[in-house]
C-alpha positions, 0 to 999 in steps of 0.5 A: 499499500505505501507504494501505491501511497507514493504512486498517488502522490507523484501524479497528484504533484504531476496534476497539481502543475497542470492538466494531464490527459491518463496517457500521459500520466501513465506514460509518467509514472512508469518512466518513474518505475512504478508497477503499471497495475498500481498506475492503473489503480492510481489514474482509476481513484483520480478520476474517480476523485474528479483529478484526472479527466481527460475531457475537461484537460482537453477542453481547456487546452483547446480552450487557452490555445485558441484563445490566443488565435495560435492554432486551428483545428488541425493542430489542435486535434493533432496535437491532443492526439501526441498527448494522449487525449481519449478520441471522445476527449478530442471531438468534444473539445474541438467540436466547442470551437467555431466551424469557421477559422477565418477569424483566428487565421487572420488574428495569426496573419497579423501576428506573423506579419507585425514580426517578419514584415516592414510596418506589418504590411500586406505580404507579396511574392516570397513573403506571401508564401511564407505567410501561406506556409506559417498558417499552414503550419498553424493547422488552419484551413485551406479555405481560410489561408486562402481568404487570409491571403485575398484580403492581404493582396496575397496569392492564394495560387501558393497552395496549388490546387487542393482542396478548401 
């Protein structure tokens, strides 16, 4: 029982620092050499107590990232999956986002332009391509990227003939 308590204490310490997903926390405890059965017991107990909740952690993660306008739906999905969020939690959290990611893409483009272009002006030529690639890496939809480029006087042909 002392070992479970130790595993539980470490899990609580990790959760106090920030929310974790079940798989993420299990991995951290396993790397600290706690036996798998004790990890499972600890995680089950933490879930029953309400301290470990993939759905709440996913909502918090998406809310924080979306508030800054720094990532599109594709990027958020990939980051949640990489962190080990349960599929249901990912779907529920992304379901809270607006369907149209154009406003967030505009905000990301504004920040990029302010940091990379003289006077934060409209991108042209090579800079339009750089902006398009930046927004694509951020996980914004092709529709939003094309619209942002068009609004800023850039060429949407930089994205090729793929679907929006």
